[in-house]
N, C-alpha and C positions, 0 to 999 in steps of 0.2 A: 521219081525220086520223090521223096519227103519233104515235107515241110520243115526245115533246117530250125526253127525257133523254139525256144525252149516255151514248154507248157505249165500248168501251174498242176500237181496230182493233187485228188480228189482227197478229202478225205477220210480217213481209214476208219474200219468200222473196230470198235472194240477189242485191245486184246481178248477176252475172253472168246468172242466170236470169231475171230481169226482161229485162231487155236484150235478150236473145235472143227471146223471147217474142215482145217490142215490133217489134225489129226484123224478126223472121220473121216476123210476124204484119201487123199494120196500118202496116208499115213497106213494103212493100211491094207497091202495089197502083196504082201509073200504070203512065203507056206508056214503060218499057225499061225497068221493074224486073221484070219477070217477069209479069203481073196478066194476067187474058182479059179481052183487047178491047172483047168483046161488055158490059163496063162500064164503058167509056169515056166514055159520056155520061149527059147528064143527062137524056135521055129512057128508057136504060136502068133508071135508077132507078123510075121508077114502078111498077113489075112490082112491087114488094113488096108485103108483105102489110099493109093497115091498121093502126095502132093501136088496144088497145083504150082504152073508155073508161077502163078503171083507169091504163093505164099512160100514158097523158096528163096523171093526176092527180099521176105523179110527178116532179113536175117545183117541186122549191124557190125558191122566188124569193128573193134574198140583199140588203140593203144594208148598208153599215158608214157608221158620221156619228163623229167624234173628240169628240161633246159638248160642241159649241161653241152657244150660247144663238141666233147670227142666222147663215145661211148666205144667198148671194146678196145681202147685206144688206138681208134681209127677215126681221120677229121671228120668222113663225108657219110658215115654210115644214117645217118638221119634222111638224106639227100637217096639214099639208097632204098631204106624199110620204104619213103614215101612212094615210091615206083611201083615196090614190091606190092604194096597194100594196095595202090590208086589202080593198078595194071590187073588186080585178083578181083577187085570191086566193080570195075567198068566192063570186062569180059563176061560177070553173071550176074549185071544189076545190081551188086547190093552198095547199097550205103558205108563211111568211112567217117569213126572220128577218130581224131586224134588230140590229144587231150593234155594240156598242162600240169604235171602232178601237183609241182610246188602251190600251183594256185586253188589246188581244193586240201586247205589246210586244216591238220583234224588240231583240234588241243592239247594241251602240255608235251608238245613239242615231240611228237607221236613219231615217229619213221615214216619216211616220206611213203615206203611200200602200202602202209595203209591206207590211203589215198587211192588205191586202185577202188575201193569200195564205194564211196560217194562217188569215183568217178562212172563206176556202174548204174548207180540211181539218176546221174545225169543224163544216161546215154537213154535208158529208159523213159523217161520225161523228155527228152529234143524229139526221140522218133516215136512219136506212141503210137504208128502202128505199125513198131517192130513184134514183133514177136520169141525171137532170139537174139540176144547180145552174146557176140564174139568174141573174147576179149583174148589178145597176144599180147604177149610182151615184144619190147622192141626188142628184143634179142633173138629173137624166128626168122628165117627168109621162109616163104612160102615157096618149097621148091616145085610141087606138080602144078600150074596153076591152072591148067583144066580140069582139075577132080574139084568140082562143088562139093563144098563143106557139108551139103544138104542129104546129097545120095550119099557122101562118102561115109557119113556116123551119126547121124539123125533121120533120115529116112526106115522106116521100117527093116529093111534089106539091109542096107549098112550099120545099123546098131547091132544086128545080129551077127553080121559078121566078125564085129573088131568088140565086141563087149567080153568081159573075163567074170563069171559066173563063178562064186562059190571058192574065189582065188584069194589065198592069203595075200594080207597086208604088211608089207615091210615096218620098218620104223628106220629111225637112224642110223646111222652106218650099215645100213644093212640088216638089221639083225630081226624077228619078230617079232611082233605085235599081241599073237592071236587073237587078230582082227579078220575074216575073212567078208569078201563082198557077194551081197544079196546070192544065192541059188537061183530067182528064178525074176522077170520083172515082166509090168507091161507097160509097152512103149505108149500109150500115149499118155502115161504117169510121171515120165523123168521130165523133172525140170531140170536138171544139174548133167550136164557131161564130162570129164576130163581124164586123164591118163593118168596108169602107173609107171615108177622107176621105180627101180633097185632102193630106193629110202622112203617108199611111200608111193602120196598120191604128189603133183605137182599142177599149182593154179596159175603158169606161165601160160596156159592155154589151155579153157573149157570154154561153154555154151551154157547160158542160162536164159528159162524159157523166162516169161512176163507171166507172173501168177501170184497171189497170195502166199503162197511157201514163200517165192523169190522175194518179196518184200520183207517177208519176214525175216528170213534167212541175212539180208543184210543190217538188217536192225540188230540181231543179234551176233552177227559176222565181227562187227562195232565194238561189243562187248568191253567196257574201259578195264576189264581185270584183264581182257588178253591182251588189249594195247601197250599195257605197263607191265607184261610177262619178259625177261627177258631172252626170248627167240630165237632161234641162229636165222631160221628163214620166218621173219617175223608174221605175216596175212597167210601167209602158207599153214604153218604150228599153227594161226588158231582155225582153219578149216579144218583140218586136220583133227582137233579137237574138239571139232564139235561134230564132226563124222564118227570119232569112234565112242563119243558119248552121248549120241544123242538118233536113237531110232529114226525119231524125225526128220532125219537132216541124212542118213542112210539110206531112206528106203525112194525115196525120188533120184536117185544119184545115180549115174553108170557109168561106172569105173572101166576104161577102155586099154585094149593095150597101147604101150608107146608105140609102135610102129606106125598106128592110125593116126599121131596126130601129133606126138611129142616129141621123135625121134632126137637124140644128141647124138656130136660132131664124136668123130673115132678117141678125140685124146678124154673123153668123161668116162669115167668107168663105173658113173654112178646110175647108169642105164643102157636100155640099147641103142646102139650104133643107125644112124642115118643110112640105108638102103635106097639103090634107085627104084623108082615108085613111090616113097613114102612120103606123108604129102608136104610136111616142113619140118625144119631143121632149128633146134634149139638150143643158144646157147649157153645154158642154165651153167649162173655161177663164174663166167667167164670172168666179167669186172676187166679190167682193163691187164692182165696176165700177156706175154709179150707170145703165145702162142695164139692167143685170139682171134688176132688180125690175119696170120696166115692161115689156118682155119676157114677163118669166112669166108677170104679170098677166095679161096678153093673151091668151098660148097656154091659161093658167088657166082662160079663159073659153069659150077652142075645144071644149074635151075634150067627148069623148063624154057626153052626158047620158045619166046611167043615176043611180036610186035608190041611194044609200048605203043600209049596213046600219045597222039601230037602234041596236045595239049600237058599230059606230064612233062612229055621232055619240055616244052616254052616255059611250064613255070619253076621247073629247076632252072632252068637257064636263065631267067631274068631275076630267080632270086623271090617270088610269090609264093611258091610251093606252103600247103595250109599246114604245115609243120607246128606241132604243138598252137593248132591255132582254136580250140578248144577253154575256153577258161571259166574256171567255178569259183562259186562267189565264197564271202566268208562263211565260216560254219562254225 
């Protein structure tokens, strides 16, 4: 495990220098933009060297919640999520950070959903050895706990198996946007991994690599003009806008099939439904609907049966579990 203390980030280079590095590096590796054609297919990415066991551990799981006593109409959902996340992290040697979203205050009364972005920055700062941050919304159950996220979607084989190439991107209400995912990619240049549903992209479950591109993206994602929009899915729509209108965002992004990392329960018509073997189930948009509690309980009972570490049980019983333990400073 790594040092949990917050560190100070180094000062950034000049903006033009960062942009040049991004646009001249990861920004130019798709057909038509001067990259080597031998890297245009997912099959070619299989030749990459396998990640070391240490590299697999350099992933930090991050969840945020807003301090409410009940979620999805259930009084003990946070305790269940804590058990789920820590059990997974312990099994695979990962770190886990649960942030109190209300403590990462953005100016001008921004919807709390936007606080996801400063939390990501904080996670990179607190875990300086982390190569990837894995964000999971609180309304997600990891169903297949034996499946390592690296092997599943980050490894060359996992990415090749699950990525959607030259695939149409839907918009709100399932309408066509005219955008498609890239027809090719180089595994080593991917910095952002998420999945698609029937309404487009969903940032409830995604992975971001530590890179200059990611520093730049987190800055752009918090554009005040985006925050001021009356979007239905605030930070999600902000991300979609960036992806659709900026090639520099599209290029290093891998869009995966929904079953690989963001399947929905069977009442949700906005995407593919969870099937046995899928990694997670995401109760996106469930809120306090009466159907949520029963659906959550159903899937909770169907998750992989693994032994919960004794210390997790003890902390939950004693009321000292690190739920929302990470606090942000004034922003």
